[in-house]
C-alpha positions, 0 to 999 in steps of 0.5 A, a space after each residue: 790599306 791599313 798600317 797593320 796589314 803589311 805582309 810579313 815578306 814585304 816588311 822582312 825585305 824592307 828591314 833587311 834592306 834598311 840594315 844593309 844600307 845603314 851598315 854601309 853608308 856612302 857619301 854624296 856623289 859616291 853612292 855606288 854600292 847603295 845604288 846597286 843594292 837598290 837597283 837589284 831590289 827593284 828588279 826583283 819586284 819587276 821594275 825596269 831599272 836604269 842606273 847612273 842617272 844624274 850621277 849614281 841615280 837609280 830609276 825603277 819603272 813599274 808599268 801597270 796599264 793606262 793611268 797616272 804616273 806617280 813618282 816617289 823619291 828616296 835619297 841614297 847618300 849619308 853624312 860625314 858623321 862618326 856614328 855613336 848609336 851602339 846599334 848592332 848594325 851600326 856603320 862599318 865605314 869610319 866617319 860616315 853615317 846615315 845620320 839623316 834617315 836616308 836609309 829609312 826613306 830608301 827602304 820604305 820606298 822600296 817596300 812600298 814598290 814591293 807592296 804595290 807590285 804584289 797588289 797590282 790588281 788594285 790600281 792602274 798607272 805607272 809607278 816610278 821610284 827615283 833613288 836620288 844621289 847627293 841630296 845632302 849637297 843639294 845637287 842630286 835632284 838638279 843633276 837627275 833632272 838635267 840628265 833628262 829624268 822627265 824627258 826619259 821617263 815621262 813627266 809625272 802627274 805627281 812626285 812624293 817624298 817623306 822625311 823622318 823626323 824626331 816625332 813619335 814613330 808610327 805617325 806622320 805629319 803634314 803641313 800647310 804652307 812652307 814645309 822647308 826653307 829655301 837655302 844657299 850654301 856658300 864656299 869661302 876661301 880667305 887668302 892670307 900670307 903664310 909665314 912662321 909662327 914666331 914672326 907673325 908680323 911678316 904674315 897675314 894670318 887667315 885664321 884670325 881673319 876667318 875667326 873674325 868672319 865667323 863672329 861678325 856673321 853672328 850679327 847678320 841674323 841678330 842685328 840685321 834681321 827682324 826678330 820675327 823673321 825666320 832666318 838661319 845662318 850657320 858656319 858649318 865648316 872652318 879649315 885652316 892650317 896643319 901645324 902649330 908653328 906654321 901660319 897658313 896661307 888660306 882658310 876655308 869656310 862653308 856657310 849655310 843660309 836659310 830663309 822662307 822668302 827670296 828677299 830674305 835669302 838674297 839679303 842675308 846671302 849678300 850680307 855674308 859676301 859683304 862681311 867676308 870682304 870687309 874682314 879681309 880688307 880689315 886684315 890687309 889680305 893681299 887678295 880678294 876672297 873667293 866666294 862661290 855658291 856651292 848649292 841652292 834650293 828653293 822653298 818646299 811647299 806642297 801642291 794643295 790638292 795633291 797634299 790633301 789627297 795624300 793626307 786623307 789617305 794617311 788618315 784612312 791608313 793610320 787613323 786621324 790621331 796619328 796624322 798630325 800637323 807640321 809647323 815648317 822647318 828651316 831644314 833645306 831639301 832639294 826636293 822642290 826641284 821636282 816641281 819644275 814646270 808645275 809638277 804637283 808634289 807632296 811631302 810629309 814628315 815620318 815619325 822616327 822616335 820609339 815610344 819609350 824614348 819619346 815618353 822619357 823625353 817628354 818627362 824631362 829626360 834626355 832630348 830626342 836625338 835629332 837628324 844629323 847627330 851621331 846618335 840619331 837612330 830611328 826606331 826601325 820596328 815602328 818607323 819602317 812599317 809606317 814609312 812603307 805604309 805611308 808611301 804606298 797609300 800615298 802613291 795608291 791614292 794618286 794612281 788609277 783605280 782598276 778599270 781606269 781608262 786613259 784619256 782620249 788624245 
């Protein structure tokens, strides 16, 4: 299957699905409409569809005789970002946007199912598409597995996923070794003592304490980690108070920690706990802070042989010049949970930046908008066909060939 051979009807339906999903994004845990649209699409292609797996998860199963079971994963959720792309099909939901490309992943995976369903004479086995909720909160994969994903639909012989990135559209990138870091998200509540803005001496101001926490946390990486160690600590959320004349009673923070070793992840996470407690004590807070782990995900690393087969299939489909390397990223995914019990997984990056924008950035112009920004907009004309092709060729490389016979028990 060559990247230029995508049937028009498959591409048309994939584009329509992408535009629909992009215009109607839903946050993690609220993917009701998205799940319904995907389920309907899979049923049209002949899949047996199960809804509400691990929340709003969707599982579509296409059985095509004896052979391997290959599972492909796509994410359903969007982000609390106000879109500023100017697209004709921009988000119609205020303050919510597909700023990470999950709409593209879902449309590409659905297109791959359509493509493989239409060419069922060329392969044997079982193709399973998982539409996963709540990836952005790093909770959806675990929820689907806990809801019996493998017990109910069979343990797959391989699980595949792709993720768009600010790389040239029409290309894919594979890495060796760690592809994404492990991560922990901590929710912190600082308890102060509320009061009147005019009498701050009678209160314990949690805003000041939270500000001190944020500033002190900046030293955990800069002064407690070796310069060459790949560690990231980000305070992504800080909320306190409602009015200028009221000192609130609490402040809330969300902290993200990312690292490529368990030792570093544990050390930095404990440093966050230490700093928060120490700043609360220094401020004279009456109560200990609350520090809870909201989400956690292991490091993402592909199964070597599975990744090798997928990369070779991509080279055949795209040409070696469009299959590049990937150095690894401190982004975090919950996809590694699908490798539980030794299930082989493969994962690659999908270029999303149009040629004109890429050339302009390389020439010193505006930088390419990255994932999670309010101007992130994949070049759907080139990125989506490549995504469909990449997923379909990867799955086919791991499914059985015509005439495949199941192994004797």
